[in-house]
C-alpha positions in Angstrom: 133.5 144.0 81.8 136.6 142.2 83.3 138.3 145.5 83.8 135.3 147.0 85.6 135.1 143.9 87.8 138.8 144.1 88.7 138.5 147.8 89.4 135.6 147.1 91.7 137.6 144.4 93.4 140.5 146.7 93.9 138.3 149.3 95.4 136.7 146.8 97.8 140.1 145.6 98.7 141.4 149.0 99.4 138.3 149.9 101.3 138.7 146.9 103.6 142.4 147.6 104.0 141.6 151.2 105.0 139.0 150.1 107.5 141.5 147.7 109.0 144.1 150.4 109.3 141.6 152.8 110.9 140.3 150.2 113.4 143.8 149.1 114.5 145.1 152.6 114.8 142.1 154.6 116.0 143.7 155.6 119.2 146.8 156.9 117.5 144.7 158.7 114.9 142.7 160.3 117.8 145.8 161.6 119.5 147.2 162.9 116.2 143.9 164.7 115.6 143.9 166.1 119.1 147.4 167.5 118.6 146.3 169.2 115.3 143.2 170.8 117.0 145.3 172.0 119.9 147.8 173.6 117.6 145.3 175.4 115.5 143.0 176.3 118.3 142.0 179.9 119.0 140.1 179.7 122.2 138.2 182.5 123.9 136.6 182.7 127.3 133.2 182.0 125.8 134.4 179.0 123.7 136.2 177.4 126.8 133.2 177.9 129.0 130.8 176.5 126.3 133.0 173.4 125.8 133.6 172.3 129.4 130.0 170.9 130.1 130.3 168.6 127.1 133.7 167.3 128.3 132.5 166.8 131.8 129.3 165.0 130.5 131.4 162.9 128.1 133.8 161.8 130.9 130.9 161.0 133.2 129.5 158.8 130.4 132.9 157.1 129.8 133.5 156.5 133.6 130.0 155.1 133.9 130.5 152.7 131.1 133.9 151.6 132.3 132.3 150.5 135.5 130.1 148.0 133.7 132.0 146.7 130.8 133.7 143.2 131.0 135.4 142.9 127.6 135.2 139.5 125.9 133.6 138.0 129.1 129.9 139.0 129.0 127.7 141.3 127.0 127.1 144.4 129.0 123.5 145.4 129.0 123.0 147.4 132.1 123.9 150.9 133.3 124.7 153.1 130.1 124.6 150.0 128.0 120.8 149.8 128.6 120.4 153.1 126.7 123.2 152.9 124.0 125.2 150.0 122.6 128.3 152.3 122.6 128.4 154.5 125.7 132.2 154.8 125.6 132.1 156.2 122.1 129.3 158.5 123.1 131.5 159.8 125.8 134.3 160.2 123.2 132.0 162.1 121.0 131.0 164.5 123.8 134.6 165.0 124.9 135.7 165.6 121.4 132.9 168.0 120.7 133.6 169.9 123.8 137.3 170.4 122.9 136.2 171.3 119.4 133.9 174.0 120.7 136.7 175.2 122.9 139.0 175.8 119.8 136.8 178.6 118.7 137.0 177.6 115.1 133.9 176.4 113.3 136.0 174.6 110.7 137.7 172.4 113.3 134.4 171.5 114.9 132.9 170.4 111.6 136.1 168.5 110.8 135.8 166.7 114.1 132.2 165.7 113.3 133.2 164.3 109.8 136.3 162.4 111.0 134.5 161.0 114.1 131.6 159.7 112.1 134.0 158.0 109.6 136.3 156.5 112.1 133.7 155.2 114.6 131.3 153.9 112.0 134.1 151.6 110.8 135.0 150.7 114.5 131.5 150.0 115.5 130.8 147.8 112.5 133.9 145.7 113.2 133.1 145.3 116.9 129.5 144.4 116.3 130.6 141.7 113.9 132.8 140.3 116.6 130.0 140.5 119.2 127.5 138.9 117.0 129.8 136.0 116.3 130.6 135.7 120.1 127.2 136.2 121.7 124.9 135.2 118.9 121.1 135.5 119.5 121.8 137.4 122.8 123.4 140.1 120.9 120.7 140.1 118.3 118.0 140.7 120.8 120.1 143.4 122.5 120.5 145.1 119.2 116.7 145.2 118.7 116.2 146.9 122.1 119.0 149.4 122.3 120.1 152.0 119.8 123.6 151.8 118.4 124.7 155.3 119.5 122.4 158.1 120.5 120.3 157.1 123.6 117.0 157.9 122.1 115.3 155.3 124.3 116.5 156.7 127.6 113.2 156.8 129.3 112.2 153.3 128.3 115.5 151.6 129.1 114.4 149.7 132.2 113.3 146.6 130.1 116.8 146.5 128.4 118.5 145.4 131.6 116.7 142.1 132.3 119.2 139.9 130.6 122.1 141.1 132.7 120.4 142.2 135.8 123.2 140.9 138.1 125.7 143.5 136.7 126.4 146.6 138.8 128.8 149.6 138.7 132.3 148.8 139.9 135.2 151.2 140.5 137.5 148.3 140.3 136.6 147.9 136.6 137.1 151.6 136.1 140.6 151.3 137.5 141.2 148.0 135.6 140.3 149.7 132.3 142.7 152.6 133.2 140.0 155.3 132.8 142.2 157.5 134.9 144.4 157.9 131.8 141.4 159.7 130.1 141.0 161.8 133.2 144.6 162.9 133.0 144.4 163.5 129.3 141.4 165.8 129.7 143.2 167.8 132.5 146.3 168.1 130.3 144.0 169.3 127.4 142.2 171.8 129.6 145.6 173.2 130.8 146.8 173.7 127.3 143.7 175.5 126.3 143.9 177.7 129.3 147.6 178.5 128.7 146.7 179.4 125.0 143.8 181.6 126.2 146.2 183.3 128.6 148.8 184.0 126.0 146.1 185.2 123.6 145.0 187.7 126.2 148.4 189.1 126.7 
């Protein structure tokens, strides 16, 4: 019985350690994953055209969210935060899905879905623990109104903004959060895909 208990404790400890590593290094892991996807990609004109709308929509979502969020200062509840608690991550998902489609490989697309779900489930859990501790009942009420990820309440979101109605979109916040780094990264990724497509066609 003691051995089983110790084994369970070790598993829980390792699981917490793994979650901590993933949470702290999720940006690095994302770049490493992107490099692998770009290396094994086999794009076609069809896959590139099919992936671009997802990427554009994802970056629109990220830019929109960046113009509202004030990290550690207040709980953002307006703009995209009125329809999903994690609009930045929704944007990341759409961008990643778009590039995965562009690879032209179903296996890479499925791998992206699995890895994204695992990494961001851990990330969201950690962040919501922090937000709950910082904003208390305000965050609890917010969670009741707004879904964690997919904006399934899009058309009924007006009521979600009343707690933070003074907030508005700000390009200064977008620049402050260095969202232009993502724009440049997307442009670089698209160039690489187009170059691979050009060489594939020769």
